[in-house]
Predicted model as a PDB file, atoms N, CA, C, CB and O in Angstrom, pLDDT in the B-factor column:
MODEL        1                                                                  
ATOM      1  N   UNK A   1     -90.453  14.250 110.352  1.00 81.00           N  
ATOM      2  CA  UNK A   1     -91.502  15.253 110.413  1.00 81.00           C  
ATOM      3  C   UNK A   1     -91.288  16.106 111.665  1.00 81.00           C  
ATOM      4  CB  UNK A   1     -92.915  14.588 110.417  1.00 81.00           C  
ATOM      5  O   UNK A   1     -90.899  15.620 112.727  1.00 81.00           O  
ATOM      6  N   UNK A   2     -91.555  17.380 111.488  1.00 89.00           N  
ATOM      7  CA  UNK A   2     -91.396  18.309 112.613  1.00 89.00           C  
ATOM      8  C   UNK A   2     -92.495  18.101 113.649  1.00 89.00           C  
ATOM      9  CB  UNK A   2     -91.409  19.767 112.116  1.00 89.00           C  
ATOM     10  O   UNK A   2     -93.578  17.617 113.320  1.00 89.00           O  
ATOM     11  N   UNK A   3     -92.224  18.458 114.876  1.00 92.00           N  
ATOM     12  CA  UNK A   3     -93.276  18.380 115.907  1.00 92.00           C  
ATOM     13  C   UNK A   3     -94.431  19.343 115.570  1.00 92.00           C  
ATOM     14  CB  UNK A   3     -92.685  18.715 117.317  1.00 92.00           C  
ATOM     15  O   UNK A   3     -94.233  20.418 115.003  1.00 92.00           O  
ATOM     16  N   UNK A   4     -95.601  18.922 115.934  1.00 92.00           N  
ATOM     17  CA  UNK A   4     -96.799  19.707 115.626  1.00 92.00           C  
ATOM     18  C   UNK A   4     -96.718  21.110 116.216  1.00 92.00           C  
ATOM     19  CB  UNK A   4     -98.045  18.998 116.150  1.00 92.00           C  
ATOM     20  O   UNK A   4     -97.184  22.062 115.590  1.00 92.00           O  
ATOM     21  N   UNK A   5     -96.152  21.259 117.378  1.00 95.00           N  
ATOM     22  CA  UNK A   5     -96.073  22.572 118.021  1.00 95.00           C  
ATOM     23  C   UNK A   5     -95.254  23.535 117.166  1.00 95.00           C  
ATOM     24  CB  UNK A   5     -95.455  22.450 119.431  1.00 95.00           C  
ATOM     25  O   UNK A   5     -95.579  24.720 117.095  1.00 95.00           O  
ATOM     26  N   UNK A   6     -94.201  23.049 116.521  1.00 97.00           N  
ATOM     27  CA  UNK A   6     -93.398  23.897 115.635  1.00 97.00           C  
ATOM     28  C   UNK A   6     -94.193  24.313 114.403  1.00 97.00           C  
ATOM     29  CB  UNK A   6     -92.117  23.167 115.210  1.00 97.00           C  
ATOM     30  O   UNK A   6     -94.125  25.461 113.963  1.00 97.00           O  
ATOM     31  N   UNK A   7     -94.938  23.377 113.860  1.00 96.00           N  
ATOM     32  CA  UNK A   7     -95.757  23.662 112.683  1.00 96.00           C  
ATOM     33  C   UNK A   7     -96.786  24.734 113.024  1.00 96.00           C  
ATOM     34  CB  UNK A   7     -96.458  22.376 112.171  1.00 96.00           C  
ATOM     35  O   UNK A   7     -96.971  25.688 112.269  1.00 96.00           O  
ATOM     36  N   UNK A   8     -97.449  24.573 114.159  1.00 97.00           N  
ATOM     37  CA  UNK A   8     -98.474  25.540 114.564  1.00 97.00           C  
ATOM     38  C   UNK A   8     -97.871  26.904 114.890  1.00 97.00           C  
ATOM     39  CB  UNK A   8     -99.243  25.016 115.772  1.00 97.00           C  
ATOM     40  O   UNK A   8     -98.493  27.933 114.628  1.00 97.00           O  
ATOM     41  N   UNK A   9     -96.691  26.918 115.446  1.00 98.00           N  
ATOM     42  CA  UNK A   9     -96.006  28.176 115.727  1.00 98.00           C  
ATOM     43  C   UNK A   9     -95.658  28.904 114.423  1.00 98.00           C  
ATOM     44  CB  UNK A   9     -94.730  27.917 116.555  1.00 98.00           C  
ATOM     45  O   UNK A   9     -95.796  30.124 114.331  1.00 98.00           O  
ATOM     46  N   UNK A  10     -95.213  28.157 113.434  1.00 98.00           N  
ATOM     47  CA  UNK A  10     -94.934  28.757 112.126  1.00 98.00           C  
ATOM     48  C   UNK A  10     -96.207  29.325 111.499  1.00 98.00           C  
ATOM     49  CB  UNK A  10     -94.301  27.717 111.185  1.00 98.00           C  
ATOM     50  O   UNK A  10     -96.187  30.396 110.893  1.00 98.00           O  
ATOM     51  N   UNK A  11     -97.308  28.598 111.651  1.00 98.00           N  
ATOM     52  CA  UNK A  11     -98.584  29.088 111.125  1.00 98.00           C  
ATOM     53  C   UNK A  11     -98.973  30.402 111.804  1.00 98.00           C  
ATOM     54  CB  UNK A  11     -99.695  28.033 111.326  1.00 98.00           C  
ATOM     55  O   UNK A  11     -99.397  31.346 111.138  1.00 98.00           O  
ATOM     56  N   UNK A  12     -98.831  30.459 113.103  1.00 98.00           N  
ATOM     57  CA  UNK A  12     -99.181  31.669 113.848  1.00 98.00           C  
ATOM     58  C   UNK A  12     -98.323  32.855 113.393  1.00 98.00           C  
ATOM     59  CB  UNK A  12     -99.008  31.436 115.366  1.00 98.00           C  
ATOM     60  O   UNK A  12     -98.831  33.958 113.192  1.00 98.00           O  
ATOM     61  N   UNK A  13     -97.034  32.614 113.235  1.00 98.00           N  
ATOM     62  CA  UNK A  13     -96.119  33.663 112.798  1.00 98.00           C  
ATOM     63  C   UNK A  13     -96.497  34.174 111.410  1.00 98.00           C  
ATOM     64  CB  UNK A  13     -94.676  33.144 112.795  1.00 98.00           C  
ATOM     65  O   UNK A  13     -96.509  35.382 111.171  1.00 98.00           O  
ATOM     66  N   UNK A  14     -96.805  33.257 110.500  1.00 98.00           N  
ATOM     67  CA  UNK A  14     -97.168  33.661 109.148  1.00 98.00           C  
ATOM     68  C   UNK A  14     -98.495  34.423 109.118  1.00 98.00           C  
ATOM     69  CB  UNK A  14     -97.251  32.440 108.246  1.00 98.00           C  
ATOM     70  O   UNK A  14     -98.663  35.355 108.332  1.00 98.00           O  
ATOM     71  N   UNK A  15     -99.425  34.027 109.970  1.00 98.00           N  
ATOM     72  CA  UNK A  15    -100.696  34.763 110.031  1.00 98.00           C  
ATOM     73  C   UNK A  15    -100.489  36.181 110.545  1.00 98.00           C  
ATOM     74  CB  UNK A  15    -101.701  34.027 110.927  1.00 98.00           C  
ATOM     75  O   UNK A  15    -101.142  37.115 110.079  1.00 98.00           O  
ATOM     76  N   UNK A  16     -99.584  36.345 111.503  1.00 98.00           N  
ATOM     77  CA  UNK A  16     -99.258  37.687 111.997  1.00 98.00           C  
ATOM     78  C   UNK A  16     -98.621  38.522 110.890  1.00 98.00           C  
ATOM     79  CB  UNK A  16     -98.312  37.605 113.215  1.00 98.00           C  
ATOM     80  O   UNK A  16     -98.934  39.704 110.742  1.00 98.00           O  
ATOM     81  N   UNK A  17     -97.740  37.917 110.122  1.00 98.00           N  
ATOM     82  CA  UNK A  17     -97.120  38.628 108.994  1.00 98.00           C  
ATOM     83  C   UNK A  17     -98.179  39.061 107.991  1.00 98.00           C  
ATOM     84  CB  UNK A  17     -96.065  37.741 108.300  1.00 98.00           C  
ATOM     85  O   UNK A  17     -98.147  40.187 107.495  1.00 98.00           O  
ATOM     86  N   UNK A  18     -99.110  38.173 107.695  1.00 98.00           N  
ATOM     87  CA  UNK A  18    -100.168  38.482 106.742  1.00 98.00           C  
ATOM     88  C   UNK A  18    -101.045  39.626 107.249  1.00 98.00           C  
ATOM     89  CB  UNK A  18    -101.021  37.239 106.475  1.00 98.00           C  
ATOM     90  O   UNK A  18    -101.421  40.509 106.479  1.00 98.00           O  
ATOM     91  N   UNK A  19    -101.367  39.612 108.525  1.00 98.00           N  
ATOM     92  CA  UNK A  19    -102.146  40.706 109.111  1.00 98.00           C  
ATOM     93  C   UNK A  19    -101.394  42.026 109.011  1.00 98.00           C  
ATOM     94  CB  UNK A  19    -102.480  40.403 110.577  1.00 98.00           C  
ATOM     95  O   UNK A  19    -101.995  43.064 108.737  1.00 98.00           O  
ATOM     96  N   UNK A  20    -100.089  41.991 109.230  1.00 97.00           N  
ATOM     97  CA  UNK A  20     -99.279  43.208 109.122  1.00 97.00           C  
ATOM     98  C   UNK A  20     -99.285  43.740 107.696  1.00 97.00           C  
ATOM     99  CB  UNK A  20     -97.837  42.938 109.576  1.00 97.00           C  
ATOM    100  O   UNK A  20     -99.420  44.944 107.476  1.00 97.00           O  
ATOM    101  N   UNK A  21     -99.140  42.853 106.742  1.00 97.00           N  
ATOM    102  CA  UNK A  21     -99.172  43.272 105.334  1.00 97.00           C  
ATOM    103  C   UNK A  21    -100.508  43.940 105.022  1.00 97.00           C  
ATOM    104  CB  UNK A  21     -98.941  42.058 104.391  1.00 97.00           C  
ATOM    105  O   UNK A  21    -100.545  44.987 104.374  1.00 97.00           O  
ATOM    106  N   UNK A  22    -101.584  43.347 105.475  1.00 97.00           N  
ATOM    107  CA  UNK A  22    -102.908  43.918 105.211  1.00 97.00           C  
ATOM    108  C   UNK A  22    -103.076  45.285 105.882  1.00 97.00           C  
ATOM    109  CB  UNK A  22    -104.003  42.960 105.699  1.00 97.00           C  
ATOM    110  O   UNK A  22    -103.665  46.198 105.303  1.00 97.00           O  
ATOM    111  N   UNK A  23    -102.558  45.417 107.094  1.00 97.00           N  
ATOM    112  CA  UNK A  23    -102.641  46.725 107.775  1.00 97.00           C  
ATOM    113  C   UNK A  23    -101.891  47.797 107.000  1.00 97.00           C  
ATOM    114  CB  UNK A  23    -102.077  46.628 109.205  1.00 97.00           C  
ATOM    115  O   UNK A  23    -102.390  48.909 106.826  1.00 97.00           O  
ATOM    116  N   UNK A  24    -100.688  47.462 106.534  1.00 97.00           N  
ATOM    117  CA  UNK A  24     -99.901  48.439 105.764  1.00 97.00           C  
ATOM    118  C   UNK A  24    -100.578  48.773 104.439  1.00 97.00           C  
ATOM    119  CB  UNK A  24     -98.484  47.902 105.504  1.00 97.00           C  
ATOM    120  O   UNK A  24    -100.497  49.908 103.969  1.00 97.00           O  
ATOM    121  N   UNK A  25    -101.245  47.792 103.836  1.00 95.00           N  
ATOM    122  CA  UNK A  25    -101.962  48.052 102.581  1.00 95.00           C  
ATOM    123  C   UNK A  25    -103.059  49.095 102.782  1.00 95.00           C  
ATOM    124  CB  UNK A  25    -102.571  46.750 102.028  1.00 95.00           C  
ATOM    125  O   UNK A  25    -103.290  49.947 101.924  1.00 95.00           O  
ATOM    126  N   UNK A  26    -103.722  49.012 103.921  1.00 95.00           N  
ATOM    127  CA  UNK A  26    -104.802  49.958 104.203  1.00 95.00           C  
ATOM    128  C   UNK A  26    -104.291  51.364 104.468  1.00 95.00           C  
ATOM    129  CB  UNK A  26    -105.607  49.483 105.387  1.00 95.00           C  
ATOM    130  O   UNK A  26    -105.019  52.336 104.264  1.00 95.00           O  
ATOM    131  N   UNK A  27    -103.043  51.485 104.921  1.00 95.00           N  
ATOM    132  CA  UNK A  27    -102.491  52.781 105.306  1.00 95.00           C  
ATOM    133  C   UNK A  27    -101.858  53.563 104.163  1.00 95.00           C  
ATOM    134  CB  UNK A  27    -101.480  52.585 106.370  1.00 95.00           C  
ATOM    135  O   UNK A  27    -101.694  54.778 104.268  1.00 95.00           O  
ATOM    136  N   UNK A  28    -101.505  52.896 103.088  1.00 94.00           N  
ATOM    137  CA  UNK A  28    -100.734  53.581 102.054  1.00 94.00           C  
ATOM    138  C   UNK A  28    -101.524  53.773 100.764  1.00 94.00           C  
ATOM    139  CB  UNK A  28     -99.470  52.811 101.762  1.00 94.00           C  
ATOM    140  O   UNK A  28    -102.404  52.982 100.423  1.00 94.00           O  
ATOM    141  N   UNK A  29    -101.181  54.844 100.061  1.00 93.00           N  
ATOM    142  CA  UNK A  29    -101.754  55.105  98.745  1.00 93.00           C  
ATOM    143  C   UNK A  29    -100.691  54.975  97.657  1.00 93.00           C  
ATOM    144  CB  UNK A  29    -102.388  56.502  98.705  1.00 93.00           C  
ATOM    145  O   UNK A  29    -100.991  55.098  96.470  1.00 93.00           O  
ATOM    146  N   UNK A  30     -99.450  54.725  98.069  1.00 95.00           N  
ATOM    147  CA  UNK A  30     -98.325  54.617  97.145  1.00 95.00           C  
ATOM    148  C   UNK A  30     -98.430  53.319  96.349  1.00 95.00           C  
ATOM    149  CB  UNK A  30     -96.980  54.679  97.907  1.00 95.00           C  
ATOM    150  O   UNK A  30     -98.398  52.228  96.918  1.00 95.00           O  
ATOM    151  N   UNK A  31     -98.556  53.447  95.031  1.00 95.00           N  
ATOM    152  CA  UNK A  31     -98.742  52.279  94.172  1.00 95.00           C  
ATOM    153  C   UNK A  31     -97.547  51.337  94.244  1.00 95.00           C  
ATOM    154  CB  UNK A  31     -98.973  52.716  92.729  1.00 95.00           C  
ATOM    155  O   UNK A  31     -97.722  50.118  94.267  1.00 95.00           O  
ATOM    156  N   UNK A  32     -96.350  51.879  94.280  1.00 97.00           N  
ATOM    157  CA  UNK A  32     -95.150  51.041  94.353  1.00 97.00           C  
ATOM    158  C   UNK A  32     -95.129  50.234  95.650  1.00 97.00           C  
ATOM    159  CB  UNK A  32     -93.881  51.907  94.247  1.00 97.00           C  
ATOM    160  O   UNK A  32     -94.802  49.047  95.644  1.00 97.00           O  
ATOM    161  N   UNK A  33     -95.473  50.872  96.739  1.00 96.00           N  
ATOM    162  CA  UNK A  33     -95.509  50.184  98.034  1.00 96.00           C  
ATOM    163  C   UNK A  33     -96.599  49.113  98.042  1.00 96.00           C  
ATOM    164  CB  UNK A  33     -95.746  51.194  99.179  1.00 96.00           C  
ATOM    165  O   UNK A  33     -96.395  48.029  98.588  1.00 96.00           O  
ATOM    166  N   UNK A  34     -97.731  49.401  97.452  1.00 96.00           N  
ATOM    167  CA  UNK A  34     -98.811  48.416  97.382  1.00 96.00           C  
ATOM    168  C   UNK A  34     -98.363  47.201  96.578  1.00 96.00           C  
ATOM    169  CB  UNK A  34    -100.079  49.039  96.755  1.00 96.00           C  
ATOM    170  O   UNK A  34     -98.673  46.067  96.942  1.00 96.00           O  
ATOM    171  N   UNK A  35     -97.629  47.434  95.479  1.00 97.00           N  
ATOM    172  CA  UNK A  35     -97.119  46.311  94.680  1.00 97.00           C  
ATOM    173  C   UNK A  35     -96.168  45.440  95.491  1.00 97.00           C  
ATOM    174  CB  UNK A  35     -96.407  46.829  93.425  1.00 97.00           C  
ATOM    175  O   UNK A  35     -96.213  44.214  95.400  1.00 97.00           O  
ATOM    176  N   UNK A  36     -95.315  46.069  96.278  1.00 97.00           N  
ATOM    177  CA  UNK A  36     -94.396  45.326  97.139  1.00 97.00           C  
ATOM    178  C   UNK A  36     -95.177  44.514  98.170  1.00 97.00           C  
ATOM    179  CB  UNK A  36     -93.413  46.287  97.844  1.00 97.00           C  
ATOM    180  O   UNK A  36     -94.866  43.351  98.426  1.00 97.00           O  
ATOM    181  N   UNK A  37     -96.191  45.140  98.753  1.00 97.00           N  
ATOM    182  CA  UNK A  37     -96.997  44.454  99.762  1.00 97.00           C  
ATOM    183  C   UNK A  37     -97.782  43.295  99.161  1.00 97.00           C  
ATOM    184  CB  UNK A  37     -97.953  45.436 100.430  1.00 97.00           C  
ATOM    185  O   UNK A  37     -97.936  42.254  99.799  1.00 97.00           O  
ATOM    186  N   UNK A  38     -98.278  43.465  97.945  1.00 98.00           N  
ATOM    187  CA  UNK A  38     -98.995  42.377  97.281  1.00 98.00           C  
ATOM    188  C   UNK A  38     -98.053  41.201  97.046  1.00 98.00           C  
ATOM    189  CB  UNK A  38     -99.605  42.859  95.943  1.00 98.00           C  
ATOM    190  O   UNK A  38     -98.442  40.045  97.218  1.00 98.00           O  
ATOM    191  N   UNK A  39     -96.812  41.495  96.651  1.00 98.00           N  
ATOM    192  CA  UNK A  39     -95.827  40.426  96.457  1.00 98.00           C  
ATOM    193  C   UNK A  39     -95.550  39.704  97.774  1.00 98.00           C  
ATOM    194  CB  UNK A  39     -94.516  40.996  95.876  1.00 98.00           C  
ATOM    195  O   UNK A  39     -95.426  38.479  97.799  1.00 98.00           O  
ATOM    196  N   UNK A  40     -95.452  40.460  98.863  1.00 98.00           N  
ATOM    197  CA  UNK A  40     -95.246  39.835 100.174  1.00 98.00           C  
ATOM    198  C   UNK A  40     -96.455  38.990 100.567  1.00 98.00           C  
ATOM    199  CB  UNK A  40     -94.978  40.909 101.248  1.00 98.00           C  
ATOM    200  O   UNK A  40     -96.311  37.907 101.133  1.00 98.00           O  
ATOM    201  N   UNK A  41     -97.637  39.496 100.263  1.00 98.00           N  
ATOM    202  CA  UNK A  41     -98.859  38.752 100.576  1.00 98.00           C  
ATOM    203  C   UNK A  41     -98.874  37.414  99.844  1.00 98.00           C  
ATOM    204  CB  UNK A  41    -100.107  39.577 100.203  1.00 98.00           C  
ATOM    205  O   UNK A  41     -99.229  36.390 100.429  1.00 98.00           O  
ATOM    206  N   UNK A  42     -98.495  37.416  98.579  1.00 98.00           N  
ATOM    207  CA  UNK A  42     -98.454  36.183  97.792  1.00 98.00           C  
ATOM    208  C   UNK A  42     -97.461  35.201  98.401  1.00 98.00           C  
ATOM    209  CB  UNK A  42     -98.080  36.483  96.326  1.00 98.00           C  
ATOM    210  O   UNK A  42     -97.756  34.012  98.521  1.00 98.00           O  
ATOM    211  N   UNK A  43     -96.285  35.693  98.787  1.00 98.00           N  
ATOM    212  CA  UNK A  43     -95.264  34.831  99.377  1.00 98.00           C  
ATOM    213  C   UNK A  43     -95.735  34.232 100.700  1.00 98.00           C  
ATOM    214  CB  UNK A  43     -93.970  35.615  99.590  1.00 98.00           C  
ATOM    215  O   UNK A  43     -95.554  33.039 100.942  1.00 98.00           O  
ATOM    216  N   UNK A  44     -96.337  35.054 101.553  1.00 98.00           N  
ATOM    217  CA  UNK A  44     -96.808  34.554 102.849  1.00 98.00           C  
ATOM    218  C   UNK A  44     -97.929  33.536 102.644  1.00 98.00           C  
ATOM    219  CB  UNK A  44     -97.298  35.722 103.743  1.00 98.00           C  
ATOM    220  O   UNK A  44     -97.978  32.520 103.337  1.00 98.00           O  
ATOM    221  N   UNK A  45     -98.827  33.803 101.697  1.00 98.00           N  
ATOM    222  CA  UNK A  45     -99.906  32.843 101.428  1.00 98.00           C  
ATOM    223  C   UNK A  45     -99.354  31.521 100.903  1.00 98.00           C  
ATOM    224  CB  UNK A  45    -100.905  33.428 100.420  1.00 98.00           C  
ATOM    225  O   UNK A  45     -99.863  30.453 101.242  1.00 98.00           O  
ATOM    226  N   UNK A  46     -98.321  31.594 100.083  1.00 98.00           N  
ATOM    227  CA  UNK A  46     -97.678  30.373  99.577  1.00 98.00           C  
ATOM    228  C   UNK A  46     -97.049  29.598 100.741  1.00 98.00           C  
ATOM    229  CB  UNK A  46     -96.597  30.721  98.502  1.00 98.00           C  
ATOM    230  O   UNK A  46     -97.152  28.373 100.805  1.00 98.00           O  
ATOM    231  N   UNK A  47     -96.401  30.319 101.654  1.00 98.00           N  
ATOM    232  CA  UNK A  47     -95.809  29.670 102.832  1.00 98.00           C  
ATOM    233  C   UNK A  47     -96.884  29.068 103.727  1.00 98.00           C  
ATOM    234  CB  UNK A  47     -94.966  30.675 103.632  1.00 98.00           C  
ATOM    235  O   UNK A  47     -96.701  27.986 104.286  1.00 98.00           O  
ATOM    236  N   UNK A  48     -97.998  29.767 103.861  1.00 98.00           N  
ATOM    237  CA  UNK A  48     -99.107  29.230 104.659  1.00 98.00           C  
ATOM    238  C   UNK A  48     -99.674  27.956 104.025  1.00 98.00           C  
ATOM    239  CB  UNK A  48    -100.222  30.287 104.810  1.00 98.00           C  
ATOM    240  O   UNK A  48    -100.020  27.009 104.731  1.00 98.00           O  
ATOM    241  N   UNK A  49     -99.767  27.934 102.704  1.00 98.00           N  
ATOM    242  CA  UNK A  49    -100.244  26.730 102.024  1.00 98.00           C  
ATOM    243  C   UNK A  49     -99.342  25.544 102.332  1.00 98.00           C  
ATOM    244  CB  UNK A  49    -100.316  26.958 100.508  1.00 98.00           C  
ATOM    245  O   UNK A  49     -99.824  24.429 102.533  1.00 98.00           O  
ATOM    246  N   UNK A  50     -98.021  25.784 102.370  1.00 97.00           N  
ATOM    247  CA  UNK A  50     -97.082  24.715 102.711  1.00 97.00           C  
ATOM    248  C   UNK A  50     -97.305  24.229 104.142  1.00 97.00           C  
ATOM    249  CB  UNK A  50     -95.633  25.198 102.534  1.00 97.00           C  
ATOM    250  O   UNK A  50     -97.253  23.030 104.415  1.00 97.00           O  
ATOM    251  N   UNK A  51     -97.550  25.161 105.041  1.00 98.00           N  
ATOM    252  CA  UNK A  51     -97.818  24.801 106.445  1.00 98.00           C  
ATOM    253  C   UNK A  51     -99.105  23.986 106.543  1.00 98.00           C  
ATOM    254  CB  UNK A  51     -97.921  26.076 107.332  1.00 98.00           C  
ATOM    255  O   UNK A  51     -99.159  22.988 107.261  1.00 98.00           O  
ATOM    256  N   UNK A  52    -100.144  24.415 105.817  1.00 97.00           N  
ATOM    257  CA  UNK A  52    -101.408  23.678 105.851  1.00 97.00           C  
ATOM    258  C   UNK A  52    -101.241  22.270 105.289  1.00 97.00           C  
ATOM    259  CB  UNK A  52    -102.486  24.431 105.064  1.00 97.00           C  
ATOM    260  O   UNK A  52    -101.847  21.323 105.788  1.00 97.00           O  
ATOM    261  N   UNK A  53    -100.421  22.135 104.256  1.00 97.00           N  
ATOM    262  CA  UNK A  53    -100.144  20.798 103.726  1.00 97.00           C  
ATOM    263  C   UNK A  53     -99.426  19.942 104.772  1.00 97.00           C  
ATOM    264  CB  UNK A  53     -99.296  20.891 102.439  1.00 97.00           C  
ATOM    265  O   UNK A  53     -99.695  18.749 104.910  1.00 97.00           O  
ATOM    266  N   UNK A  54     -98.527  20.565 105.489  1.00 96.00           N  
ATOM    267  CA  UNK A  54     -97.790  19.849 106.529  1.00 96.00           C  
ATOM    268  C   UNK A  54     -98.740  19.418 107.663  1.00 96.00           C  
ATOM    269  CB  UNK A  54     -96.648  20.739 107.088  1.00 96.00           C  
ATOM    270  O   UNK A  54     -98.608  18.319 108.203  1.00 96.00           O  
ATOM    271  N   UNK A  55     -99.683  20.280 108.012  1.00 96.00           N  
ATOM    272  CA  UNK A  55    -100.672  19.935 109.043  1.00 96.00           C  
ATOM    273  C   UNK A  55    -101.547  18.782 108.568  1.00 96.00           C  
ATOM    274  CB  UNK A  55    -101.550  21.161 109.398  1.00 96.00           C  
ATOM    275  O   UNK A  55    -101.828  17.855 109.327  1.00 96.00           O  
ATOM    276  N   UNK A  56    -101.977  18.842 107.307  1.00 96.00           N  
ATOM    277  CA  UNK A  56    -102.798  17.753 106.746  1.00 96.00           C  
ATOM    278  C   UNK A  56    -102.040  16.428 106.781  1.00 96.00           C  
ATOM    279  CB  UNK A  56    -103.220  18.082 105.293  1.00 96.00           C  
ATOM    280  O   UNK A  56    -102.599  15.389 107.134  1.00 96.00           O  
ATOM    281  N   UNK A  57    -100.753  16.479 106.408  1.00 95.00           N  
ATOM    282  CA  UNK A  57     -99.934  15.274 106.425  1.00 95.00           C  
ATOM    283  C   UNK A  57     -99.808  14.731 107.853  1.00 95.00           C  
ATOM    284  CB  UNK A  57     -98.540  15.564 105.832  1.00 95.00           C  
ATOM    285  O   UNK A  57     -99.906  13.526 108.081  1.00 95.00           O  
ATOM    286  N   UNK A  58     -99.592  15.629 108.795  1.00 93.00           N  
ATOM    287  CA  UNK A  58     -99.467  15.234 110.188  1.00 93.00           C  
ATOM    288  C   UNK A  58    -100.747  14.549 110.678  1.00 93.00           C  
ATOM    289  CB  UNK A  58     -99.148  16.454 111.058  1.00 93.00           C  
ATOM    290  O   UNK A  58    -100.702  13.487 111.301  1.00 93.00           O  
ATOM    291  N   UNK A  59    -101.883  15.177 110.385  1.00 92.00           N  
ATOM    292  CA  UNK A  59    -103.163  14.606 110.817  1.00 92.00           C  
ATOM    293  C   UNK A  59    -103.463  13.284 110.118  1.00 92.00           C  
ATOM    294  CB  UNK A  59    -104.294  15.594 110.554  1.00 92.00           C  
ATOM    295  O   UNK A  59    -104.021  12.371 110.728  1.00 92.00           O  
ATOM    296  N   UNK A  60    -103.104  13.180 108.869  1.00 94.00           N  
ATOM    297  CA  UNK A  60    -103.307  11.924 108.150  1.00 94.00           C  
ATOM    298  C   UNK A  60    -102.536  10.792 108.798  1.00 94.00           C  
ATOM    299  CB  UNK A  60    -102.891  12.069 106.694  1.00 94.00           C  
ATOM    300  O   UNK A  60    -103.045   9.680 108.937  1.00 94.00           O  
ATOM    301  N   UNK A  61    -101.302  11.082 109.193  1.00 92.00           N  
ATOM    302  CA  UNK A  61    -100.499  10.056 109.870  1.00 92.00           C  
ATOM    303  C   UNK A  61    -101.088   9.677 111.227  1.00 92.00           C  
ATOM    304  CB  UNK A  61     -99.062  10.547 110.051  1.00 92.00           C  
ATOM    305  O   UNK A  61    -100.988   8.524 111.647  1.00 92.00           O  
ATOM    306  N   UNK A  62    -101.695  10.631 111.906  1.00 89.00           N  
ATOM    307  CA  UNK A  62    -102.315  10.323 113.194  1.00 89.00           C  
ATOM    308  C   UNK A  62    -103.548   9.428 113.034  1.00 89.00           C  
ATOM    309  CB  UNK A  62    -102.701  11.616 113.911  1.00 89.00           C  
ATOM    310  O   UNK A  62    -103.809   8.561 113.868  1.00 89.00           O  
ATOM    311  N   UNK A  63    -104.285   9.645 111.977  1.00 91.00           N  
ATOM    312  CA  UNK A  63    -105.524   8.906 111.763  1.00 91.00           C  
ATOM    313  C   UNK A  63    -105.238   7.465 111.344  1.00 91.00           C  
ATOM    314  CB  UNK A  63    -106.383   9.603 110.703  1.00 91.00           C  
ATOM    315  O   UNK A  63    -105.996   6.556 111.680  1.00 91.00           O  
ATOM    316  N   UNK A  64    -104.152   7.260 110.617  1.00 84.00           N  
ATOM    317  CA  UNK A  64    -103.841   5.910 110.109  1.00 84.00           C  
ATOM    318  C   UNK A  64    -103.505   4.947 111.202  1.00 84.00           C  
ATOM    319  CB  UNK A  64    -102.701   5.962 109.142  1.00 84.00           C  
ATOM    320  O   UNK A  64    -103.223   3.780 110.931  1.00 84.00           O  
TER     321      UNK A  64                                                      
ENDMDL                                                                          
END                                                                             
């Protein structure tokens, strides 16, 4: 298992990416660009879900 600090750093990075995607969504009216950004948003959210699962696993091991 990776160290918790690495997991949290990955979470922070992904949250920054998600914020950037949302900012770009607000700035553009181009439908094609919005579709690309929505796809990126889905990918980042999927990656965040994996990170959250990893955090849950880490905490579960600490509690046991």
